[in-house]
mmCIF file of the N, C-alpha and C atoms, coordinates in Angstrom:
data_MODEL
# 
_entry.id   MODEL 
# 
loop_
_atom_site.group_PDB 
_atom_site.id 
_atom_site.type_symbol 
_atom_site.label_atom_id 
_atom_site.label_alt_id 
_atom_site.label_comp_id 
_atom_site.label_asym_id 
_atom_site.label_entity_id 
_atom_site.label_seq_id 
_atom_site.pdbx_PDB_ins_code 
_atom_site.Cartn_x 
_atom_site.Cartn_y 
_atom_site.Cartn_z 
_atom_site.occupancy 
_atom_site.B_iso_or_equiv 
_atom_site.pdbx_formal_charge 
_atom_site.auth_seq_id 
_atom_site.auth_comp_id 
_atom_site.auth_asym_id 
_atom_site.auth_atom_id 
_atom_site.pdbx_PDB_model_num 
ATOM 1   N N  . UNK A 1 1  ? 111.966 99.993  76.011 1.00 0.00 ? 1  UNK A N  1 
ATOM 2   C CA . UNK A 1 1  ? 112.505 101.126 76.226 1.00 0.00 ? 1  UNK A CA 1 
ATOM 3   C C  . UNK A 1 1  ? 112.784 101.213 78.019 1.00 0.00 ? 1  UNK A C  1 
ATOM 4   N N  . UNK A 1 2  ? 114.109 101.602 78.222 1.00 0.00 ? 2  UNK A N  1 
ATOM 5   C CA . UNK A 1 2  ? 114.617 101.688 79.654 1.00 0.00 ? 2  UNK A CA 1 
ATOM 6   C C  . UNK A 1 2  ? 113.813 103.011 80.165 1.00 0.00 ? 2  UNK A C  1 
ATOM 7   N N  . UNK A 1 3  ? 113.633 102.874 81.327 1.00 0.00 ? 3  UNK A N  1 
ATOM 8   C CA . UNK A 1 3  ? 112.805 103.876 82.271 1.00 0.00 ? 3  UNK A CA 1 
ATOM 9   C C  . UNK A 1 3  ? 114.006 104.226 83.233 1.00 0.00 ? 3  UNK A C  1 
ATOM 10  N N  . UNK A 1 4  ? 113.291 105.508 83.414 1.00 0.00 ? 4  UNK A N  1 
ATOM 11  C CA . UNK A 1 4  ? 114.332 106.105 84.671 1.00 0.00 ? 4  UNK A CA 1 
ATOM 12  C C  . UNK A 1 4  ? 113.606 106.773 85.869 1.00 0.00 ? 4  UNK A C  1 
ATOM 13  N N  . UNK A 1 5  ? 113.778 106.569 86.932 1.00 0.00 ? 5  UNK A N  1 
ATOM 14  C CA . UNK A 1 5  ? 112.981 107.104 87.857 1.00 0.00 ? 5  UNK A CA 1 
ATOM 15  C C  . UNK A 1 5  ? 113.496 108.492 88.487 1.00 0.00 ? 5  UNK A C  1 
ATOM 16  N N  . UNK A 1 6  ? 112.744 109.396 88.556 1.00 0.00 ? 6  UNK A N  1 
ATOM 17  C CA . UNK A 1 6  ? 113.044 110.810 88.792 1.00 0.00 ? 6  UNK A CA 1 
ATOM 18  C C  . UNK A 1 6  ? 112.286 111.329 89.699 1.00 0.00 ? 6  UNK A C  1 
ATOM 19  N N  . UNK A 1 7  ? 112.691 112.660 90.232 1.00 0.00 ? 7  UNK A N  1 
ATOM 20  C CA . UNK A 1 7  ? 112.063 113.348 91.291 1.00 0.00 ? 7  UNK A CA 1 
ATOM 21  C C  . UNK A 1 7  ? 111.932 114.759 90.735 1.00 0.00 ? 7  UNK A C  1 
ATOM 22  N N  . UNK A 1 8  ? 110.761 115.302 90.893 1.00 0.00 ? 8  UNK A N  1 
ATOM 23  C CA . UNK A 1 8  ? 110.416 116.842 90.301 1.00 0.00 ? 8  UNK A CA 1 
ATOM 24  C C  . UNK A 1 8  ? 109.894 117.474 91.823 1.00 0.00 ? 8  UNK A C  1 
ATOM 25  N N  . UNK A 1 9  ? 109.951 118.687 91.774 1.00 0.00 ? 9  UNK A N  1 
ATOM 26  C CA . UNK A 1 9  ? 108.956 119.248 92.899 1.00 0.00 ? 9  UNK A CA 1 
ATOM 27  C C  . UNK A 1 9  ? 107.825 119.990 92.233 1.00 0.00 ? 9  UNK A C  1 
ATOM 28  N N  . UNK A 1 10 ? 106.636 119.996 92.672 1.00 0.00 ? 10 UNK A N  1 
ATOM 29  C CA . UNK A 1 10 ? 105.527 120.431 92.014 1.00 0.00 ? 10 UNK A CA 1 
ATOM 30  C C  . UNK A 1 10 ? 104.491 120.742 93.225 1.00 0.00 ? 10 UNK A C  1 
ATOM 31  N N  . UNK A 1 11 ? 103.552 121.808 92.813 1.00 0.00 ? 11 UNK A N  1 
ATOM 32  C CA . UNK A 1 11 ? 102.743 121.998 93.640 1.00 0.00 ? 11 UNK A CA 1 
ATOM 33  C C  . UNK A 1 11 ? 101.762 121.105 94.159 1.00 0.00 ? 11 UNK A C  1 
ATOM 34  N N  . UNK A 1 12 ? 101.615 120.852 95.467 1.00 0.00 ? 12 UNK A N  1 
ATOM 35  C CA . UNK A 1 12 ? 100.874 119.786 95.925 1.00 0.00 ? 12 UNK A CA 1 
ATOM 36  C C  . UNK A 1 12 ? 99.317  119.363 95.366 1.00 0.00 ? 12 UNK A C  1 
ATOM 37  N N  . UNK A 1 13 ? 98.848  120.700 95.461 1.00 0.00 ? 13 UNK A N  1 
ATOM 38  C CA . UNK A 1 13 ? 97.312  120.670 94.930 1.00 0.00 ? 13 UNK A CA 1 
ATOM 39  C C  . UNK A 1 13 ? 97.314  120.133 93.451 1.00 0.00 ? 13 UNK A C  1 
ATOM 40  N N  . UNK A 1 14 ? 98.087  121.049 92.736 1.00 0.00 ? 14 UNK A N  1 
ATOM 41  C CA . UNK A 1 14 ? 98.186  120.832 91.531 1.00 0.00 ? 14 UNK A CA 1 
ATOM 42  C C  . UNK A 1 14 ? 98.473  119.240 90.934 1.00 0.00 ? 14 UNK A C  1 
ATOM 43  N N  . UNK A 1 15 ? 99.375  118.509 91.741 1.00 0.00 ? 15 UNK A N  1 
ATOM 44  C CA . UNK A 1 15 ? 99.898  117.260 91.407 1.00 0.00 ? 15 UNK A CA 1 
ATOM 45  C C  . UNK A 1 15 ? 98.408  116.391 91.888 1.00 0.00 ? 15 UNK A C  1 
ATOM 46  N N  . UNK A 1 16 ? 97.879  116.744 92.825 1.00 0.00 ? 16 UNK A N  1 
ATOM 47  C CA . UNK A 1 16 ? 96.745  116.106 93.310 1.00 0.00 ? 16 UNK A CA 1 
ATOM 48  C C  . UNK A 1 16 ? 95.661  116.037 92.184 1.00 0.00 ? 16 UNK A C  1 
ATOM 49  N N  . UNK A 1 17 ? 95.532  117.124 91.716 1.00 0.00 ? 17 UNK A N  1 
ATOM 50  C CA . UNK A 1 17 ? 94.321  117.263 90.783 1.00 0.00 ? 17 UNK A CA 1 
ATOM 51  C C  . UNK A 1 17 ? 94.778  116.636 89.368 1.00 0.00 ? 17 UNK A C  1 
ATOM 52  N N  . UNK A 1 18 ? 96.021  116.926 89.166 1.00 0.00 ? 18 UNK A N  1 
ATOM 53  C CA . UNK A 1 18 ? 96.787  116.225 87.729 1.00 0.00 ? 18 UNK A CA 1 
ATOM 54  C C  . UNK A 1 18 ? 96.437  114.809 88.001 1.00 0.00 ? 18 UNK A C  1 
ATOM 55  N N  . UNK A 1 19 ? 96.751  114.182 89.059 1.00 0.00 ? 19 UNK A N  1 
ATOM 56  C CA . UNK A 1 19 ? 96.642  112.725 89.257 1.00 0.00 ? 19 UNK A CA 1 
ATOM 57  C C  . UNK A 1 19 ? 95.196  112.139 88.961 1.00 0.00 ? 19 UNK A C  1 
ATOM 58  N N  . UNK A 1 20 ? 94.395  113.129 89.719 1.00 0.00 ? 20 UNK A N  1 
ATOM 59  C CA . UNK A 1 20 ? 92.828  112.783 89.301 1.00 0.00 ? 20 UNK A CA 1 
ATOM 60  C C  . UNK A 1 20 ? 92.246  112.852 88.030 1.00 0.00 ? 20 UNK A C  1 
ATOM 61  N N  . UNK A 1 21 ? 92.859  113.928 87.238 1.00 0.00 ? 21 UNK A N  1 
ATOM 62  C CA . UNK A 1 21 ? 92.524  114.008 85.896 1.00 0.00 ? 21 UNK A CA 1 
ATOM 63  C C  . UNK A 1 21 ? 92.849  112.766 85.064 1.00 0.00 ? 21 UNK A C  1 
ATOM 64  N N  . UNK A 1 22 ? 94.309  112.092 85.580 1.00 0.00 ? 22 UNK A N  1 
ATOM 65  C CA . UNK A 1 22 ? 94.667  111.134 84.541 1.00 0.00 ? 22 UNK A CA 1 
ATOM 66  C C  . UNK A 1 22 ? 93.882  109.713 84.669 1.00 0.00 ? 22 UNK A C  1 
ATOM 67  N N  . UNK A 1 23 ? 93.406  109.887 86.225 1.00 0.00 ? 23 UNK A N  1 
ATOM 68  C CA . UNK A 1 23 ? 92.701  108.536 86.844 1.00 0.00 ? 23 UNK A CA 1 
ATOM 69  C C  . UNK A 1 23 ? 91.409  108.669 85.794 1.00 0.00 ? 23 UNK A C  1 
ATOM 70  N N  . UNK A 1 24 ? 90.588  109.844 85.769 1.00 0.00 ? 24 UNK A N  1 
ATOM 71  C CA . UNK A 1 24 ? 89.412  109.877 84.937 1.00 0.00 ? 24 UNK A CA 1 
ATOM 72  C C  . UNK A 1 24 ? 89.405  109.565 83.733 1.00 0.00 ? 24 UNK A C  1 
ATOM 73  N N  . UNK A 1 25 ? 90.693  109.867 83.008 1.00 0.00 ? 25 UNK A N  1 
ATOM 74  C CA . UNK A 1 25 ? 90.916  109.384 81.593 1.00 0.00 ? 25 UNK A CA 1 
ATOM 75  C C  . UNK A 1 25 ? 91.155  107.897 81.572 1.00 0.00 ? 25 UNK A C  1 
ATOM 76  N N  . UNK A 1 26 ? 91.495  107.144 82.548 1.00 0.00 ? 26 UNK A N  1 
ATOM 77  C CA . UNK A 1 26 ? 91.703  105.837 82.488 1.00 0.00 ? 26 UNK A CA 1 
ATOM 78  C C  . UNK A 1 26 ? 93.213  105.471 82.291 1.00 0.00 ? 26 UNK A C  1 
ATOM 79  N N  . UNK A 1 27 ? 94.069  106.530 82.254 1.00 0.00 ? 27 UNK A N  1 
ATOM 80  C CA . UNK A 1 27 ? 95.416  106.418 82.295 1.00 0.00 ? 27 UNK A CA 1 
ATOM 81  C C  . UNK A 1 27 ? 96.429  106.262 83.438 1.00 0.00 ? 27 UNK A C  1 
ATOM 82  N N  . UNK A 1 28 ? 97.798  106.022 82.803 1.00 0.00 ? 28 UNK A N  1 
ATOM 83  C CA . UNK A 1 28 ? 98.731  105.670 83.945 1.00 0.00 ? 28 UNK A CA 1 
ATOM 84  C C  . UNK A 1 28 ? 99.211  107.311 84.259 1.00 0.00 ? 28 UNK A C  1 
ATOM 85  N N  . UNK A 1 29 ? 99.713  107.660 85.408 1.00 0.00 ? 29 UNK A N  1 
ATOM 86  C CA . UNK A 1 29 ? 100.405 109.114 85.439 1.00 0.00 ? 29 UNK A CA 1 
ATOM 87  C C  . UNK A 1 29 ? 101.662 109.119 84.602 1.00 0.00 ? 29 UNK A C  1 
ATOM 88  N N  . UNK A 1 30 ? 102.734 108.251 84.633 1.00 0.00 ? 30 UNK A N  1 
ATOM 89  C CA . UNK A 1 30 ? 103.924 108.144 84.041 1.00 0.00 ? 30 UNK A CA 1 
ATOM 90  C C  . UNK A 1 30 ? 103.561 107.961 82.405 1.00 0.00 ? 30 UNK A C  1 
ATOM 91  N N  . UNK A 1 31 ? 102.714 107.307 81.822 1.00 0.00 ? 31 UNK A N  1 
ATOM 92  C CA . UNK A 1 31 ? 102.353 107.387 80.728 1.00 0.00 ? 31 UNK A CA 1 
ATOM 93  C C  . UNK A 1 31 ? 102.037 108.566 80.014 1.00 0.00 ? 31 UNK A C  1 
ATOM 94  N N  . UNK A 1 32 ? 100.973 109.437 80.549 1.00 0.00 ? 32 UNK A N  1 
ATOM 95  C CA . UNK A 1 32 ? 100.814 110.701 80.219 1.00 0.00 ? 32 UNK A CA 1 
ATOM 96  C C  . UNK A 1 32 ? 101.598 111.771 80.366 1.00 0.00 ? 32 UNK A C  1 
ATOM 97  N N  . UNK A 1 33 ? 102.559 111.806 81.336 1.00 0.00 ? 33 UNK A N  1 
ATOM 98  C CA . UNK A 1 33 ? 103.597 112.759 81.501 1.00 0.00 ? 33 UNK A CA 1 
ATOM 99  C C  . UNK A 1 33 ? 104.567 112.244 80.332 1.00 0.00 ? 33 UNK A C  1 
ATOM 100 N N  . UNK A 1 34 ? 104.931 111.129 80.011 1.00 0.00 ? 34 UNK A N  1 
ATOM 101 C CA . UNK A 1 34 ? 105.998 110.994 78.877 1.00 0.00 ? 34 UNK A CA 1 
ATOM 102 C C  . UNK A 1 34 ? 105.280 111.600 77.544 1.00 0.00 ? 34 UNK A C  1 
ATOM 103 N N  . UNK A 1 35 ? 103.837 111.415 77.358 1.00 0.00 ? 35 UNK A N  1 
ATOM 104 C CA . UNK A 1 35 ? 103.224 112.012 76.298 1.00 0.00 ? 35 UNK A CA 1 
ATOM 105 C C  . UNK A 1 35 ? 103.225 113.549 76.258 1.00 0.00 ? 35 UNK A C  1 
ATOM 106 N N  . UNK A 1 36 ? 103.234 114.170 77.285 1.00 0.00 ? 36 UNK A N  1 
ATOM 107 C CA . UNK A 1 36 ? 103.075 115.636 77.413 1.00 0.00 ? 36 UNK A CA 1 
ATOM 108 C C  . UNK A 1 36 ? 104.496 115.980 76.977 1.00 0.00 ? 36 UNK A C  1 
ATOM 109 N N  . UNK A 1 37 ? 105.620 115.179 77.664 1.00 0.00 ? 37 UNK A N  1 
ATOM 110 C CA . UNK A 1 37 ? 107.043 115.850 77.416 1.00 0.00 ? 37 UNK A CA 1 
ATOM 111 C C  . UNK A 1 37 ? 107.046 115.497 75.897 1.00 0.00 ? 37 UNK A C  1 
ATOM 112 N N  . UNK A 1 38 ? 106.888 114.437 75.300 1.00 0.00 ? 38 UNK A N  1 
ATOM 113 C CA . UNK A 1 38 ? 107.164 114.123 74.002 1.00 0.00 ? 38 UNK A CA 1 
ATOM 114 C C  . UNK A 1 38 ? 106.580 115.177 72.982 1.00 0.00 ? 38 UNK A C  1 
ATOM 115 N N  . UNK A 1 39 ? 105.067 115.543 73.230 1.00 0.00 ? 39 UNK A N  1 
ATOM 116 C CA . UNK A 1 39 ? 104.215 116.612 72.600 1.00 0.00 ? 39 UNK A CA 1 
ATOM 117 C C  . UNK A 1 39 ? 104.855 117.924 72.699 1.00 0.00 ? 39 UNK A C  1 
ATOM 118 N N  . UNK A 1 40 ? 105.672 118.446 73.515 1.00 0.00 ? 40 UNK A N  1 
ATOM 119 C CA . UNK A 1 40 ? 106.188 119.608 74.092 1.00 0.00 ? 40 UNK A CA 1 
ATOM 120 C C  . UNK A 1 40 ? 107.697 119.556 73.272 1.00 0.00 ? 40 UNK A C  1 
ATOM 121 N N  . UNK A 1 41 ? 108.177 118.359 73.137 1.00 0.00 ? 41 UNK A N  1 
ATOM 122 C CA . UNK A 1 41 ? 109.492 118.647 72.410 1.00 0.00 ? 41 UNK A CA 1 
ATOM 123 C C  . UNK A 1 41 ? 109.341 118.355 71.036 1.00 0.00 ? 41 UNK A C  1 
ATOM 124 N N  . UNK A 1 42 ? 108.183 117.736 70.587 1.00 0.00 ? 42 UNK A N  1 
ATOM 125 C CA . UNK A 1 42 ? 107.715 117.972 68.991 1.00 0.00 ? 42 UNK A CA 1 
ATOM 126 C C  . UNK A 1 42 ? 107.466 119.145 68.693 1.00 0.00 ? 42 UNK A C  1 
ATOM 127 N N  . UNK A 1 43 ? 106.586 119.660 69.446 1.00 0.00 ? 43 UNK A N  1 
ATOM 128 C CA . UNK A 1 43 ? 106.428 121.419 69.014 1.00 0.00 ? 43 UNK A CA 1 
ATOM 129 C C  . UNK A 1 43 ? 107.364 122.161 68.745 1.00 0.00 ? 43 UNK A C  1 
ATOM 130 N N  . UNK A 1 44 ? 108.442 122.158 69.681 1.00 0.00 ? 44 UNK A N  1 
ATOM 131 C CA . UNK A 1 44 ? 109.600 122.897 69.980 1.00 0.00 ? 44 UNK A CA 1 
ATOM 132 C C  . UNK A 1 44 ? 110.322 122.634 68.432 1.00 0.00 ? 44 UNK A C  1 
ATOM 133 N N  . UNK A 1 45 ? 110.718 121.261 68.126 1.00 0.00 ? 45 UNK A N  1 
ATOM 134 C CA . UNK A 1 45 ? 111.292 121.247 66.909 1.00 0.00 ? 45 UNK A CA 1 
ATOM 135 C C  . UNK A 1 45 ? 110.693 121.446 65.851 1.00 0.00 ? 45 UNK A C  1 
ATOM 136 N N  . UNK A 1 46 ? 109.515 121.372 65.558 1.00 0.00 ? 46 UNK A N  1 
ATOM 137 C CA . UNK A 1 46 ? 108.647 121.889 64.678 1.00 0.00 ? 46 UNK A CA 1 
ATOM 138 C C  . UNK A 1 46 ? 108.719 123.370 64.184 1.00 0.00 ? 46 UNK A C  1 
ATOM 139 N N  . UNK A 1 47 ? 108.608 124.089 65.401 1.00 0.00 ? 47 UNK A N  1 
ATOM 140 C CA . UNK A 1 47 ? 108.801 125.527 65.392 1.00 0.00 ? 47 UNK A CA 1 
ATOM 141 C C  . UNK A 1 47 ? 110.197 125.836 64.893 1.00 0.00 ? 47 UNK A C  1 
ATOM 142 N N  . UNK A 1 48 ? 111.403 124.937 65.599 1.00 0.00 ? 48 UNK A N  1 
ATOM 143 C CA . UNK A 1 48 ? 112.497 125.294 65.040 1.00 0.00 ? 48 UNK A CA 1 
ATOM 144 C C  . UNK A 1 48 ? 112.998 124.928 63.379 1.00 0.00 ? 48 UNK A C  1 
ATOM 145 N N  . UNK A 1 49 ? 112.170 123.900 62.733 1.00 0.00 ? 49 UNK A N  1 
ATOM 146 C CA . UNK A 1 49 ? 112.229 123.760 61.692 1.00 0.00 ? 49 UNK A CA 1 
ATOM 147 C C  . UNK A 1 49 ? 111.608 124.533 60.807 1.00 0.00 ? 49 UNK A C  1 
ATOM 148 N N  . UNK A 1 50 ? 110.521 124.980 60.934 1.00 0.00 ? 50 UNK A N  1 
ATOM 149 C CA . UNK A 1 50 ? 109.704 126.138 60.123 1.00 0.00 ? 50 UNK A CA 1 
ATOM 150 C C  . UNK A 1 50 ? 110.451 127.297 60.339 1.00 0.00 ? 50 UNK A C  1 
ATOM 151 N N  . UNK A 1 51 ? 110.975 127.745 61.270 1.00 0.00 ? 51 UNK A N  1 
ATOM 152 C CA . UNK A 1 51 ? 111.657 128.992 61.582 1.00 0.00 ? 51 UNK A CA 1 
ATOM 153 C C  . UNK A 1 51 ? 112.942 129.007 60.556 1.00 0.00 ? 51 UNK A C  1 
ATOM 154 N N  . UNK A 1 52 ? 113.735 127.718 60.678 1.00 0.00 ? 52 UNK A N  1 
ATOM 155 C CA . UNK A 1 52 ? 115.061 127.649 59.680 1.00 0.00 ? 52 UNK A CA 1 
ATOM 156 C C  . UNK A 1 52 ? 114.562 127.582 58.150 1.00 0.00 ? 52 UNK A C  1 
ATOM 157 N N  . UNK A 1 53 ? 113.403 127.314 57.779 1.00 0.00 ? 53 UNK A N  1 
ATOM 158 C CA . UNK A 1 53 ? 112.701 127.120 56.325 1.00 0.00 ? 53 UNK A CA 1 
ATOM 159 C C  . UNK A 1 53 ? 112.610 128.816 56.070 1.00 0.00 ? 53 UNK A C  1 
ATOM 160 N N  . UNK A 1 54 ? 111.781 129.351 56.950 1.00 0.00 ? 54 UNK A N  1 
ATOM 161 C CA . UNK A 1 54 ? 111.721 130.686 56.702 1.00 0.00 ? 54 UNK A CA 1 
ATOM 162 C C  . UNK A 1 54 ? 112.790 131.517 56.319 1.00 0.00 ? 54 UNK A C  1 
ATOM 163 N N  . UNK A 1 55 ? 113.966 131.272 57.310 1.00 0.00 ? 55 UNK A N  1 
ATOM 164 C CA . UNK A 1 55 ? 115.125 131.759 57.376 1.00 0.00 ? 55 UNK A CA 1 
ATOM 165 C C  . UNK A 1 55 ? 116.098 131.780 56.102 1.00 0.00 ? 55 UNK A C  1 
ATOM 166 N N  . UNK A 1 56 ? 115.952 130.297 55.596 1.00 0.00 ? 56 UNK A N  1 
ATOM 167 C CA . UNK A 1 56 ? 116.404 130.185 54.406 1.00 0.00 ? 56 UNK A CA 1 
ATOM 168 C C  . UNK A 1 56 ? 115.825 130.463 52.932 1.00 0.00 ? 56 UNK A C  1 
ATOM 169 N N  . UNK A 1 57 ? 114.707 131.259 53.408 1.00 0.00 ? 57 UNK A N  1 
ATOM 170 C CA . UNK A 1 57 ? 113.754 131.372 52.078 1.00 0.00 ? 57 UNK A CA 1 
ATOM 171 C C  . UNK A 1 57 ? 113.226 130.270 51.353 1.00 0.00 ? 57 UNK A C  1 
ATOM 172 N N  . UNK A 1 58 ? 112.924 129.058 52.158 1.00 0.00 ? 58 UNK A N  1 
ATOM 173 C CA . UNK A 1 58 ? 112.620 128.085 51.379 1.00 0.00 ? 58 UNK A CA 1 
ATOM 174 C C  . UNK A 1 58 ? 110.928 128.183 51.541 1.00 0.00 ? 58 UNK A C  1 
ATOM 175 N N  . UNK A 1 59 ? 110.666 128.986 52.372 1.00 0.00 ? 59 UNK A N  1 
ATOM 176 C CA . UNK A 1 59 ? 109.127 129.061 52.721 1.00 0.00 ? 59 UNK A CA 1 
ATOM 177 C C  . UNK A 1 59 ? 108.288 130.292 51.798 1.00 0.00 ? 59 UNK A C  1 
ATOM 178 N N  . UNK A 1 60 ? 108.865 130.431 50.838 1.00 0.00 ? 60 UNK A N  1 
ATOM 179 C CA . UNK A 1 60 ? 108.309 131.738 49.806 1.00 0.00 ? 60 UNK A CA 1 
ATOM 180 C C  . UNK A 1 60 ? 106.975 131.407 49.454 1.00 0.00 ? 60 UNK A C  1 
ATOM 181 N N  . UNK A 1 61 ? 106.332 132.382 48.963 1.00 0.00 ? 61 UNK A N  1 
ATOM 182 C CA . UNK A 1 61 ? 104.865 132.469 48.332 1.00 0.00 ? 61 UNK A CA 1 
ATOM 183 C C  . UNK A 1 61 ? 104.663 131.143 47.471 1.00 0.00 ? 61 UNK A C  1 
ATOM 184 N N  . UNK A 1 62 ? 103.638 130.527 47.809 1.00 0.00 ? 62 UNK A N  1 
ATOM 185 C CA . UNK A 1 62 ? 103.194 129.234 46.943 1.00 0.00 ? 62 UNK A CA 1 
ATOM 186 C C  . UNK A 1 62 ? 102.332 129.998 45.472 1.00 0.00 ? 62 UNK A C  1 
ATOM 187 N N  . UNK A 1 63 ? 102.896 129.509 44.539 1.00 0.00 ? 63 UNK A N  1 
ATOM 188 C CA . UNK A 1 63 ? 101.890 130.192 43.365 1.00 0.00 ? 63 UNK A CA 1 
ATOM 189 C C  . UNK A 1 63 ? 101.016 129.145 42.858 1.00 0.00 ? 63 UNK A C  1 
ATOM 190 N N  . UNK A 1 64 ? 99.951  129.348 42.658 1.00 0.00 ? 64 UNK A N  1 
ATOM 191 C CA . UNK A 1 64 ? 98.907  128.288 42.099 1.00 0.00 ? 64 UNK A CA 1 
ATOM 192 C C  . UNK A 1 64 ? 97.575  129.143 41.591 1.00 0.00 ? 64 UNK A C  1 
ATOM 193 N N  . UNK A 1 65 ? 96.924  128.240 40.732 1.00 0.00 ? 65 UNK A N  1 
ATOM 194 C CA . UNK A 1 65 ? 95.589  128.547 40.161 1.00 0.00 ? 65 UNK A CA 1 
ATOM 195 C C  . UNK A 1 65 ? 94.701  128.024 40.801 1.00 0.00 ? 65 UNK A C  1 
ATOM 196 N N  . UNK A 1 66 ? 93.646  129.040 41.175 1.00 0.00 ? 66 UNK A N  1 
ATOM 197 C CA . UNK A 1 66 ? 92.442  128.553 42.076 1.00 0.00 ? 66 UNK A CA 1 
ATOM 198 C C  . UNK A 1 66 ? 91.717  127.465 41.177 1.00 0.00 ? 66 UNK A C  1 
ATOM 199 N N  . UNK A 1 67 ? 90.956  126.455 41.808 1.00 0.00 ? 67 UNK A N  1 
ATOM 200 C CA . UNK A 1 67 ? 90.077  125.661 41.173 1.00 0.00 ? 67 UNK A CA 1 
ATOM 201 C C  . UNK A 1 67 ? 88.760  125.826 41.724 1.00 0.00 ? 67 UNK A C  1 
ATOM 202 N N  . UNK A 1 68 ? 87.851  125.869 40.615 1.00 0.00 ? 68 UNK A N  1 
ATOM 203 C CA . UNK A 1 68 ? 86.358  126.193 41.197 1.00 0.00 ? 68 UNK A CA 1 
ATOM 204 C C  . UNK A 1 68 ? 85.930  124.633 41.528 1.00 0.00 ? 68 UNK A C  1 
ATOM 205 N N  . UNK A 1 69 ? 85.142  124.495 42.706 1.00 0.00 ? 69 UNK A N  1 
ATOM 206 C CA . UNK A 1 69 ? 84.545  123.454 43.243 1.00 0.00 ? 69 UNK A CA 1 
ATOM 207 C C  . UNK A 1 69 ? 83.682  122.880 42.138 1.00 0.00 ? 69 UNK A C  1 
ATOM 208 N N  . UNK A 1 70 ? 83.632  121.465 42.224 1.00 0.00 ? 70 UNK A N  1 
ATOM 209 C CA . UNK A 1 70 ? 82.658  120.792 41.166 1.00 0.00 ? 70 UNK A CA 1 
ATOM 210 C C  . UNK A 1 70 ? 81.314  121.171 41.320 1.00 0.00 ? 70 UNK A C  1 
ATOM 211 N N  . UNK A 1 71 ? 80.694  121.383 40.194 1.00 0.00 ? 71 UNK A N  1 
ATOM 212 C CA . UNK A 1 71 ? 79.394  121.685 40.126 1.00 0.00 ? 71 UNK A CA 1 
ATOM 213 C C  . UNK A 1 71 ? 78.773  123.262 40.349 1.00 0.00 ? 71 UNK A C  1 
ATOM 214 N N  . UNK A 1 72 ? 80.050  124.050 40.336 1.00 0.00 ? 72 UNK A N  1 
ATOM 215 C CA . UNK A 1 72 ? 80.227  125.331 40.546 1.00 0.00 ? 72 UNK A CA 1 
ATOM 216 C C  . UNK A 1 72 ? 80.129  126.083 39.124 1.00 0.00 ? 72 UNK A C  1 
ATOM 217 N N  . UNK A 1 73 ? 79.244  126.994 38.800 1.00 0.00 ? 73 UNK A N  1 
ATOM 218 C CA . UNK A 1 73 ? 79.210  127.833 37.554 1.00 0.00 ? 73 UNK A CA 1 
ATOM 219 C C  . UNK A 1 73 ? 80.131  129.048 37.420 1.00 0.00 ? 73 UNK A C  1 
# 
């Protein structure tokens, strides 16, 4: 995967605490940020897809028969 160098402005103290947090976890800041970005994008995509299903009516109520647990009377 090709990497890109970027610059962002962030609160100095927050950045210091974040770097320390990642170090304690034994990770790399760049890898951790990539993971956070991917998670945020996945969550957004999931919400959009679920919203689309609801709007299309595909997420109607599910009809099922309850099943008693084994050993229950």
